[in-house]
C-alpha positions in Angstrom: -11.7 5.0 -3.6 -8.9 4.2 -1.2 -8.5 1.3 1.2 -7.8 1.5 5.0 -5.1 -0.5 6.6 -6.2 -3.1 9.2 -4.8 -6.1 11.0 -8.3 -7.5 11.6 -8.1 -10.2 9.0 -11.5 -11.9 8.7 -13.8 -14.3 6.8 -17.0 -12.8 5.6 -19.3 -14.2 2.9 -20.4 -10.6 1.9 -16.8 -9.5 1.2 -14.4 -10.3 -1.6 -10.6 -10.6 -1.5 -8.3 -9.4 -4.3 -4.5 -9.6 -4.6 -2.8 -6.3 -3.6 -0.6 -5.2 -6.4 2.5 -3.0 -5.9 2.2 -0.5 -8.8 0.7 2.8 -9.9 -3.0 3.4 -9.3 -4.6 4.5 -12.6 -8.0 5.3 -14.0 -8.7 4.6 -17.6 -11.0 7.1 -19.3 -12.3 6.1 -22.8 -14.5 8.5 -24.8 -14.9 7.6 -28.4 -11.5 7.0 -29.9 -9.8 9.1 -27.1 -8.1 7.3 -24.2 -6.5 8.8 -21.2 -4.7 7.3 -18.2 -5.0 9.4 -15.0 -3.0 8.9 -11.8 -4.3 9.3 -8.2 -2.9 12.9 -8.1 -4.6 13.7 -11.4 -1.4 13.5 -13.6 -1.8 12.3 -17.1 0.1 9.0 -17.5 -0.8 8.5 -21.2 2.6 9.5 -22.5 4.4 7.4 -19.9 2.6 4.3 -21.0 1.8 4.7 -24.7 1.4 1.0 -25.3 -1.5 0.9 -22.8 -3.2 3.9 -24.5 -2.7 2.5 -28.0 -4.3 -0.9 -27.1 -7.1 0.4 -24.7 -9.5 1.1 -27.5 -9.6 -2.6 -28.3 -10.8 -3.3 -24.8 -14.3 -2.1 -25.4 -16.3 -0.3 -28.1 -18.3 1.6 -25.5 -17.2 4.6 -23.5 -16.1 3.7 -20.0 -14.2 4.8 -16.9 -12.4 2.0 -15.0 -10.1 1.8 -12.0 -6.9 -0.3 -11.9 -3.2 -0.7 -11.2 -0.3 -0.5 -13.6 2.3 -3.1 -12.6 5.6 -4.6 -13.7 6.7 -8.0 -12.5 9.9 -9.5 -11.1 9.2 -13.2 -11.7 5.6 -13.7 -10.3 5.8 -10.8 -7.9 4.6 -7.3 -8.8 7.6 -4.9 -8.4 7.3 -1.2 -7.8 11.1 -0.9 -8.0 11.0 -2.3 -11.6 8.5 0.3 -12.6 11.1 3.0 -11.8 12.5 2.5 -15.3 9.3 3.9 -16.7 9.3 7.0 -14.5 9.2 10.0 -14.1 5.9 10.7 -15.7 6.6 12.0 -19.3 4.8 14.9 -20.9 5.2 13.7 -24.4 5.0 10.3 -26.0 8.1 8.2 -26.1 7.5 5.0 -28.0 11.0 3.7 -27.2 10.5 4.0 -23.5 8.3 0.9 -23.1 10.7 -1.3 -21.1 10.1 -3.0 -18.7 6.8 -4.5 -19.9 3.9 -3.4 -17.9 0.4 -4.8 -17.3 -2.8 -2.9 -16.4 -5.0 -4.8 -13.9 -8.6 -3.4 -13.9 -10.6 -4.0 -10.8 -13.6 -1.6 -10.9 -15.9 0.1 -13.3 -17.5 3.5 -12.6 -19.0 4.5 -16.0 -20.3 2.3 -18.8 -22.5 2.7 -21.8 -23.5 6.2 -21.0 -24.3 5.5 -17.3 -22.6 6.4 -14.1 -22.7 3.2 -12.1 -20.9 4.2 -8.9 -24.0 3.6 -6.9 -24.3 0.0 -8.0 -22.9 -2.7 -5.6 -19.3 -3.6 -6.2 -20.1 -7.2 -7.3 -22.4 -5.9 -10.1 -19.8 -3.4 -11.2 -17.1 -6.1 -11.4 -19.5 -8.4 -13.4 -20.0 -5.6 -15.9 -16.3 -5.0 -16.0 -15.5 -8.7 -16.6 -18.2 -9.3 -19.2 -18.0 -5.9 -20.9 -14.3 -6.0 -21.9 -12.4 -8.0 -24.6 -9.5 -9.1 -22.4 -6.1 -9.4 -24.0 -2.5 -8.4 -23.2 -1.5 -6.1 -21.6 -4.9 -5.8 -19.8 -6.0 -8.2 -17.1 -9.2 -8.5 -15.1 -8.5 -8.5 -11.3 -10.0 -11.8 -10.1 -11.2 -12.3 -6.5 -12.1 -14.9 -3.9 -15.1 -14.9 -1.7 -15.5 -15.6 2.0 -12.2 -17.3 3.0 -10.2 -14.1 3.7 -7.9 -15.5 6.4 -6.9 -18.5 4.3 -6.2 -16.4 1.2 -4.2 -13.9 3.2 -1.9 -16.7 4.5 -1.5 -18.0 1.0 -0.7 -14.4 -0.3 2.1 -14.0 2.3 3.5 -17.5 1.5 3.7 -16.5 -2.2 5.6 -13.3 -1.4 2.7 -10.9 -2.3 2.3 -7.5 -0.7 -1.0 -8.6 0.7 -4.8 -8.5 -0.1 -7.5 -5.9 -0.5 -10.7 -6.9 1.2 -13.8 -5.2 -0.3 -17.5 -5.2 0.8 -19.3 -6.8 -2.1 -22.3 -4.5 -1.6 -20.4 -1.2 -1.4 -20.8 1.7 -3.7 -17.8 3.5 -5.2 -16.7 6.4 -3.0 -14.1 9.0 -3.9 -12.4 8.9 -0.5 -10.7 6.5 1.9 -13.2 4.0 3.2 -13.8 1.1 5.7 -15.5 -0.7 2.8 -12.1 -1.4 1.3 -9.4 -2.7 3.6 -5.8 -3.6 3.2 -4.3 -6.8 4.6 -0.6 -6.3 4.3 2.1 -9.0 4.5 4.9 -6.4 4.5 5.1 -2.9 5.9 5.5 -0.4 3.1 4.3 3.1 2.6 5.0 6.5 1.0 7.1 9.1 2.8 8.1 12.7 2.0 11.8 13.4 1.4 13.0 16.3 3.4 16.8 16.0 3.3 19.8 13.8 2.9 23.2 13.2 4.5 26.7 13.1 3.1 28.1 9.8 1.9 30.8 8.1 3.9 33.6 5.7 2.9 33.3 4.6 -0.7 29.6 5.5 -0.9 28.8 8.0 -3.8 26.0 10.5 -4.0 24.5 10.7 -0.6 24.4 8.6 2.6 20.8 8.5 3.6 17.5 10.2 2.9 15.7 12.0 5.7 12.0 11.3 5.5 8.7 12.1 7.1 4.9 12.4 6.9 2.3 15.0 7.4 0.0 15.3 10.4 -2.4 18.2 10.8 -0.5 20.2 8.3 2.9 19.6 9.9 5.7 17.6 8.4 7.0 15.2 11.1 10.3 13.4 11.0 10.2 9.6 10.6 13.9 8.7 10.4 16.8 8.2 8.0 16.9 5.6 5.2 20.3 4.5 4.1 19.7 1.2 2.3 18.0 0.1 -0.9 19.8 2.5 -3.3 21.9 1.5 -6.2 24.9 3.5 -7.5 22.9 4.8 -10.5 20.2 6.3 -8.2 22.8 7.7 -5.8 24.6 9.4 -8.6 21.5 10.7 -10.4 19.7 12.0 -7.3 22.4 13.9 -5.5 22.4 16.8 -8.0 18.6 16.7 -8.1 18.4 17.1 -4.4 20.9 19.9 -4.5 18.6 21.8 -6.9 15.9 21.9 -4.2 18.2 22.7 -1.2 16.5 24.5 1.7 18.2 26.7 4.3 16.4 25.1 7.2 14.7 21.8 8.1 11.3 21.2 6.6 10.4 19.0 9.5 8.5 20.7 12.3 9.9 18.4 14.9 13.5 17.8 13.7 16.2 20.4 13.2 19.2 18.4 14.5 22.3 18.9 12.5 25.0 18.8 15.1 27.5 16.9 12.9 26.8 19.1 9.9 26.0 16.1 7.7 22.3 16.9 7.2 21.3 18.8 4.1 17.7 20.0 3.9 15.5 20.1 0.8 12.1 21.4 -0.1 9.6 18.6 0.5 8.8 18.2 -3.2 9.4 14.4 -3.7 7.7 11.3 -2.3 9.4 7.9 -2.0 8.2 4.4 -1.3 9.9 2.7 1.7 9.8 -0.8 3.2 10.3 -1.2 7.0 9.8 -3.7 9.8 7.6 -1.6 12.1 6.9 1.8 13.5 8.5 2.6 16.9 6.4 4.1 19.8 7.9 7.4 18.8 6.6 7.1 15.2 10.0 6.4 13.7 10.8 3.7 11.1 12.6 0.6 12.2 15.0 -1.0 9.6 13.8 1.0 6.6 14.9 0.5 3.0 14.2 2.5 -0.2 11.9 1.0 -2.8 11.4 3.8 -5.4 10.3 7.3 -6.1 6.5 7.9 -6.3 5.6 10.5 -9.0 1.9 9.7 -8.6 1.5 11.0 -5.0 1.4 14.6 -3.7 3.6 15.2 -0.6 0.7 16.8 1.3 -1.3 13.5 0.9 1.3 11.5 2.8 0.3 10.5 6.3 1.4 7.8 8.6 -0.6 4.7 7.7 -1.8 3.4 11.0 -3.6 0.1 11.6 -7.3 0.1 12.3 -8.9 -2.7 14.2 -12.6 -3.8 13.9 -13.2 -1.0 11.5 -16.2 -2.8 10.0 -18.1 -2.5 13.3 
């Protein structure tokens, strides 16, 4: 179930408000002694986070399917950038690759004790989740507040959080984006497809900027260039990786400009996470910066995340 972005921040006694964590969405599937971690794009995360798999059996003696978020922290703030050290997704276990320390916050329960409970109201599912698990590190129950959404959102922004997720307490679990789950975001941040890069200038190594975009009605549209947020290690590592997927022409349907010869096109195989101040009226990023590579999102799923107002009505 996916949340919809809105700037209609509200108070509602029938809704709950959870902290929005900046990590990797994950479902936990436990069947007998077998445990699997599955990403949003159906990739198996089990080998990437072996310590979570190893300890998940102790969570509950029953079979279950739960929804959650894998996060790493920088101080008290969840940091997707810090998670980059645990990526890309591995295909075989690597017990040594367990740094930085991660946590798995579980916030929903869809299957429990032999029953599919997606049709049950959210608050009942969360009660079963809270009471049905033996909580211990590195697993955490995602707590919530009721009713005072506006006050909690202001508090979240003061604390430097990414925002909140508002959820209808009576809602069933849907396998789609829904107006029953809403995002209140303190900062603008979203995934974008990498379609090219520019040459470095001065003492810069690797590349100068990434050319990024989003899909709309099957077409990849150009959203701008991002030249900040990269460290030297990333610049050095990713220049050859981008060269391996070089393309002869622009993958963007609305941008083929290369008058200065500094643009290099690539196949739109990779997705990055980017922070920015706002979208311009021409659907370009203003003051963007790189956050990290997303291995859990398919390029074709990346769309411009637009704000919805009064979506509950």
